C-alpha positions as CSV (number, residue, x, y, z in Angstrom):
1,M,7.7,-20.4,-12.9
2,S,8.4,-16.6,-13.7
3,L,11.0,-14.5,-12.2
4,R,7.9,-12.2,-10.7
5,N,6.3,-15.4,-9.3
6,R,9.7,-16.8,-7.7
7,R,10.3,-13.3,-6.2
8,I,6.7,-12.9,-4.8
9,D,7.2,-16.3,-3.2
10,T,10.5,-15.3,-1.7
11,E,8.8,-12.1,-0.6
12,W,6.4,-14.4,1.2
13,Q,8.9,-16.5,3.0
14,L,10.5,-13.1,4.4
15,L,7.0,-12.0,5.5
16,E,6.4,-15.5,7.2
17,A,9.8,-15.3,9.0
18,L,9.3,-11.6,10.1
19,A,5.8,-12.3,11.5
20,K,7.1,-15.6,13.2
21,A,9.9,-13.3,14.9
22,N,7.3,-10.9,16.0
23,R,3.9,-12.5,17.0
24,S,2.9,-9.7,19.3
25,T,3.1,-7.0,16.2
26,F,1.8,-9.4,13.2
27,A,-1.7,-10.6,14.5
28,A,-2.3,-12.2,11.0
29,I,-0.9,-12.3,7.5
30,S,-2.4,-13.4,4.5
31,R,-1.7,-13.9,0.6
32,S,-3.6,-13.7,-2.5
33,E,-1.8,-13.9,-5.9
34,D,-0.8,-10.5,-6.3
35,E,-1.2,-9.1,-2.8
36,F,-0.2,-9.8,0.9
37,R,-2.4,-8.6,3.6
38,I,-1.0,-7.7,7.2
39,D,-2.9,-7.1,10.4
40,M,-0.7,-5.2,12.7
41,R,-0.9,-4.5,16.3
42,E,1.4,-2.5,18.8
43,S,2.1,-0.2,15.9
44,P,0.7,3.5,16.8
45,A,-0.3,6.0,14.1
46,W,-2.8,9.0,13.6
47,V,-6.0,8.4,12.2
48,G,-8.8,10.9,11.4
49,G,-8.3,14.3,10.2
50,R,-6.2,17.2,11.6
51,H,-8.8,18.3,14.3
52,E,-10.3,15.0,15.1
53,R,-7.3,12.9,15.0
54,H,-6.5,9.9,17.4
55,I,-3.7,7.3,17.7
56,E,-4.8,3.8,17.0
57,T,-2.4,0.9,17.4
58,E,-4.1,-1.8,15.1
59,H,-3.9,-1.4,11.4
60,A,-4.7,-3.6,8.3
61,I,-2.1,-2.8,5.4
62,R,-2.1,-4.5,1.9
63,Y,1.0,-4.8,-0.3
64,D,0.1,-5.2,-4.0
65,Y,2.6,-6.6,-6.6
66,P,2.1,-4.9,-9.9
67,R,2.4,-6.7,-13.2
68,Y,6.3,-6.0,-13.7
69,Y,7.4,-6.3,-10.2
70,P,10.4,-6.3,-9.3
71,S,10.9,-3.7,-12.1
72,L,8.1,-1.7,-10.6
73,P,7.9,-1.3,-6.9
74,L,5.3,-2.9,-4.5
75,E,2.5,-0.7,-3.5
76,G,1.3,-0.2,-0.2
77,Y,-2.3,0.7,1.0
78,F,-3.8,1.2,4.4
79,V,-7.3,-0.4,4.7
80,R,-8.3,2.6,6.9
81,P,-6.0,5.4,6.0
82,I,-3.8,7.0,8.5
83,F,-3.3,10.9,9.0
84,H,0.1,11.6,7.3
85,V,1.3,13.8,4.5
86,N,2.3,10.7,2.4
87,V,-1.0,8.8,2.6
88,D,-3.9,9.3,0.4
89,P,-7.0,9.7,2.4
90,A,-9.2,8.4,0.1
91,T,-7.4,5.2,-1.1
92,G,-5.1,4.4,1.6
93,F,-2.1,4.5,-0.6
94,V,1.2,5.1,0.9
95,C,4.1,6.6,-0.7
96,L,6.7,4.3,0.2
97,W,9.6,4.7,-2.2
98,Q,11.6,7.9,-2.7
99,D,14.3,6.1,-4.8
100,Y,13.2,2.4,-5.4
101,R,15.6,-0.3,-6.1
102,P,14.4,-3.6,-7.3
103,A,16.4,-5.4,-4.7
104,Q,14.2,-3.7,-2.2
105,T,11.9,-6.2,-0.4
106,I,8.7,-6.6,1.7
107,V,10.8,-6.1,4.7
108,D,12.0,-2.6,3.4
109,A,8.3,-2.0,2.7
110,I,7.3,-2.8,6.3
111,L,10.2,-0.9,7.9
112,I,9.3,2.3,5.9
113,T,5.7,1.8,6.4
114,R,6.0,1.8,10.4
115,A,8.4,4.9,10.0
116,I,5.6,6.7,8.4
117,M,2.9,5.2,10.7
118,S,5.1,6.7,13.7
119,G,5.8,10.0,11.9
120,S,9.5,9.8,11.9
121,V,9.7,10.0,8.3
122,A,8.2,11.8,5.5
123,N,8.7,12.6,1.9
124,L,7.6,16.4,1.4
125,S,8.1,16.7,-2.1
126,P,5.2,18.4,-3.5
127,E,4.2,15.4,-5.8
128,H,4.2,13.0,-2.9
129,R,2.0,15.0,-0.5
130,M,-1.3,13.6,-0.5
131,Q,-2.9,15.2,2.7
132,Q,-1.7,18.9,2.3
133,D,-3.2,19.4,6.1
134,A,-1.0,16.7,7.6
135,A,1.8,18.3,9.1
136,F,5.2,16.8,9.6
137,P,6.4,16.6,13.4
138,R,9.1,19.3,13.8
139,H,10.6,17.7,17.0
140,E,11.5,14.1,17.9
141,S,9.4,14.4,21.0
142,D,6.3,14.7,18.4
143,V,7.2,11.2,16.9
144,L,5.0,8.4,18.0
145,P,7.0,5.4,19.9
146,M,6.9,2.4,17.4
147,P,8.2,-0.8,19.1
148,S,11.1,-2.1,17.3
149,L,10.7,-5.6,15.4
150,T,13.1,-8.3,15.6
151,L,14.7,-8.9,12.1
152,P,15.7,-12.7,11.6
153,T,18.9,-13.0,9.6
154,I,16.9,-13.7,6.3
155,C,15.2,-10.6,6.7
156,R,18.1,-8.2,6.6
157,P,16.5,-4.9,4.7
158,L,18.7,-3.2,2.2
159,P,20.5,-0.2,3.8
160,P,19.4,3.3,2.2
161,S,21.5,4.6,-0.7
162,R,23.1,7.3,1.5
163,R,25.0,6.2,4.6
164,T,24.9,7.9,8.1
165,G,26.5,6.7,11.2
166,R,23.7,4.6,12.1
167,Q,23.4,2.4,8.9
168,R,25.3,-0.5,8.1
169,L,26.1,-2.5,5.3
170,T,24.6,-6.1,5.4
171,S,28.2,-7.5,5.0
172,E,28.9,-5.7,8.3
173,L,26.4,-7.6,10.1
174,D,26.7,-10.6,12.4
175,D,24.7,-13.6,11.9
176,H,22.0,-13.0,14.6
177,A,18.6,-11.4,15.1
178,L,18.7,-7.9,14.6
179,R,16.4,-5.0,15.8
180,E,14.5,-2.6,13.3
181,S,16.6,0.3,14.9
182,D,19.7,-1.2,13.5
183,F,18.6,0.3,10.1
184,A,18.1,4.0,9.7
185,I,15.3,5.3,7.7
186,S,15.6,8.8,8.4
187,D,15.4,10.8,5.1
188,T,12.9,13.4,5.6
189,E,13.7,15.3,2.4
């Protein structure tokens, strides 16, 4: 078995543990050879265009594992694109990684996806802007309330490369289920 296949098997185990700990959020998960599909509920995001947008709380997302994974990052796609500056309105591709590291996992991808869905993060670099008419919320009150996930011990995401007061290294964490809010994903550059 190749490193890639072992890694994808491990990713699936992480996703199963995360889904089991958050049954109200993960309606279904499925796996094919190079892709995971997640049906999420209780996860608000704007859909539609600038003038006819509305909030939906159920979304289908696929995560594709490229041929040279983990050297290349996994890719995320909304089956029905959401209204966000970093989501392609035609394909549903979501720009997840500002600074990808091969040690990042499906858990990191899901946490970033949910932060994008809520509108709490965006990569505003011109090359990452896929919906030019999608404005990034300027005030915390504009961010959609995203219910936290419980993170089982095996699902600890990597801390972002830059530390702030809210971030903790995994070696500093207790061995108990964590909340999604224990990890900051707040870069909006």
